[in-house]
N, C-alpha and C positions, 0 to 999 in steps of 0.2 A: 504493500500500500504506500509505503514511504517512497519507494523508487518510482512508483506511478505518479505520485504528486510532483516529484522533482522533474520527471520527464515532461509532465504537463506544463510546469512553469517554464522550462527551457523552450518548449515548443511555442508557448504563448509569446515569449520574448522574441523569438525568431520571426514569428508571424507578424508581431507588432512592428518589429524593425523593418521587415520587408514592406509592410503596408505604409509605414512612414516614408520609406524611400520612394515607393511608387506614387505616393500622394504628394510628392514634391517637397519633402523635408530636406532641402538642399541648401548648402552654403558654399559660396564661391569667393575666391580671392584672386584678383587679377592685377598684374603689374606690367607696365610697358615703358620702354625707354627708346627714344629715337633722336639721337644727338650727334653732333660732329665735334671732334676734338683735334688739337694740334699735336704733331709729333715730328721729330727731326728725321731727315732722310735715312740716317743710320741709327735711329732710336730703337729702343726695346719696348715692345708691347708685352706687359705682364698681365696674366689673367688667372684669377683664382675663383673657381666655381665648384658646384656640386650638382650631379644628376642632370647636367645640361647637354643638349645637342648643339655643338658648337661648329660653326662654319667660318673659316677665315680665308678671305680672298685677297690676293695682291693684285695691284694694277699700277698705272702711272699717276694715280691721284696723289695729292700733296698732304692730305689730312686723313683722319680716321673717322669713319662713319660706324656708329654702334647702334644696333637694333636688337632690343631684348623684348621677348614676349613670354610671360609666365602666367599660367592659370591653374589654380588648384580647385578641385570640386569635391565636396564632401556630401555623401548621401546616407541617410539612415539615422541612427541614434549616436550622437557624438557629444563630447564635452571637452573642455579645455581647447576650444577651437580657435586658438590664436595662431595666426600665420603672419608674422612681421617679416617683411622682405624688402630689400632695396639693393640696387647696384651703385657702388661708389666709384667714381672715376676721378683720378688725380693726374694732372699734368705736372711733370717735374723734370726740369733741366733737359728737355728734349725727349723724354721718355713718357710713356703712358701706362698707368697702373689701373686695372679694372678688377674690383673685388666684390664679392657677394657678402652682404650682411643679412643674416636671417636668424629668426628666433621662432621655432615651431613648437607649439604646445597643443598637440592634437591627439585626442583619444577617441577611438571609434568603438562603441560597444557592439553595434550591429550595423552593417552597411558597407560603404566602399569609399576609397580614396583614389583620386586620379590626378595626374599632374602633366601638364604640357609646358616644356621649358626649352625655348629655342633662342640661340644667340647667333646673329650674323654680323661679322665685323669685316669691313672693307678697309684695307690699309695700303700705303705705298709698298710696292713689292720689295724695296730695299731694306725694310725694317727686319729686326730679329724678333723671335717669339720666345717667351718664357711662360709656359703653361703649367699650372698646378691644379689638379682636379681630382675629384672622387666620384667615380661612376660616370664620368663624362665621355661622350663620343665626339671625336674630332674629325672634321674634313678640312684639309689645308691645301690650298692651290696657289701656285705662282708666288711663293715667298722665297726671296733670294738671300736673305740674311740667315743667321744661325737659328736653328729650331731646337728648343729644349722642352721636353714633355715629361712631367713627373706625375703619374696617375696611379689609381688603384685598379678598379675594374672599368674597362671601357675599350672601345675600338678606335683605331687611328688609321686614316686614309690620307696619304700625302702624294701629291702629283704635280708634275711640271715645276718643281722647285729647284733652283740652282744654288741651294744652300751649300756652303763649304763644310758645314758640320751639322749633323742631325743626331741628337741624343734623346733616347726614349727609355724610360723606366716604367714598367707596368707590372701589376700582379696578374690579373686575369683579363686578357684582352688580345684581340688580333690586330696585326699591323700590316698594312699594304703600302708599298712605296713604288711609284711609277716614275721613271725618268730621273732617278736619284743620281747625285754626283757627290764628290768630296768625301769627307770622313763620316762613317756611320758607326754609332755606338748604340747597341740595343741590349737591354736586360729584361727578359720576360720570365714569368713563372709558368703559368698554364695558358699559353697563347701561341698562335701561329704567326709566322713572319713570312711575307711574300714580297719579293722585289722583282720588278719587270723593267726591262730595257734600261738598266742602270749602268753607270760608269764610276763606281766608287774607287777612290784612290787608296783608302785604308778602311778596314772593317774590324770591329770587335763586337762579337755577338755571343751572348750567353742566354740559353733557353733551357728550362727544366723539362717540361713534358710536352712542349709544343713542337710543331712541324715547321721545318725551314725549307722554303722553296726560293732559292736565290738565283737570280739571273743578273750577271754583271760582266763587264770587261775588267781586265786587270791592268793596273798602272805598272809600268815597267819595274819600279823598285818599291812597290807597295807591300804592305803587310796586312794579312787577312787572317783573323782568328775566329774560329767557330767552336763553341763548347756547348754540348747538350748532355742531358742525363738519359731520359728515355725517348727523346724526340729523334725523328729521322731528319736527315739532311739531303736535299737534292740541290746540287750546285752546278749551274750551267754557265760555262765561260764563253762569252760571245766574241772576245778577241784578247790577245795577249797570252802570256804563258809564264811559267815559273816552276817552283818545286813545291809539291804537295806532301806534307807529312800527316798521316792519318793514324791516330791511336784509338783503340777501342777495346772493350771487354768482351761482351757477348754479341755485339752487332756484326754485320757483314759489310764488305766494301765491294762496290761494282764500279767499273769505269768503261767509257767508250774507248775505241781503238786508238784515239789520239794520245792517250796517256800511256807512258812507258814506265813500267815498274822497275825501280832500281834497287829496292830492298823490300824484303818480306819476312815477317815472323808471325807468331801467333797473335800478337796484339799491336803490331806496328807495321805500317806499309809506307813506302815512299814512292812517289810518282813524279815524272818529269813531263811537262807540257811545253813543247817548243813555242818560241815567240816572245819571250820576255824573261825577266829575272825577279818576278814577284815571289814573295815567301808566304806560303799558306800553311797554317797549323789547324788541324781538326781533331777534336777530342770528344768521344762519345762513350757512354757506358753501354746501354742496351740498344741504342738506336742504330739504324743502318745508314750507310753513306753511299750516295750515287754521284759520280762525277761525269759530266758530259760537256760536249762542245757543240756550238751551232754548226 
């Protein structure tokens, strides 16, 4: 009898909450920003946000246009429904700092929470980016200054950027780079990394469980390091050559005919690829390695 009463109370609460949600017991918070700010041609744009879909586009413009739209919708039975949010923008010595200030006190007994949060920033293509995020997704195009991304969970797509240095630190997220050049430093935990049609001069990549699909040419005296735990590596060389040292535990190594093996043991292999003097070091535990050329 006691269990029946408890179940009845729970069912009543659920039905009441559903009825409230369906009857329009809704609260919304909305924030917009559409402004233009100044930045030096070689300035740094710093951005600190959380849970945002961020798009940064470079062009020949002289200033920065920031467009922010955020909307939170609560439905059902809720309390402590405060959502204080704003974007603070600071111009300082030719640089621009954009940061989120928020205080969220929301408790939902029965119902739902939804959030739309989009940021579009148009900048001079010559600026550098310093992005700090938590669960943010980034789309970056035509940025020719340095790019530094330090995030938790989120995906990154970078294309048509002539950045001399790209640095990315992520926990769980996928990264795709198209037409990359310069130095590439990437540290991922559980994420995949793909590069397409790239011409990196130096590479330092560390991935735990993710998959690496790397397409790049080799700089004549460049250094390229790849370290994985359980992740597989597919490395396609579009031009250039060098010496490839591969160390592994339980993984296997496969190459196309262009690679000539000069040393082989149970856990180490060395290959030579004609066409240059690049130095490549690959270390994997349980992952497999595949080396190919176009």
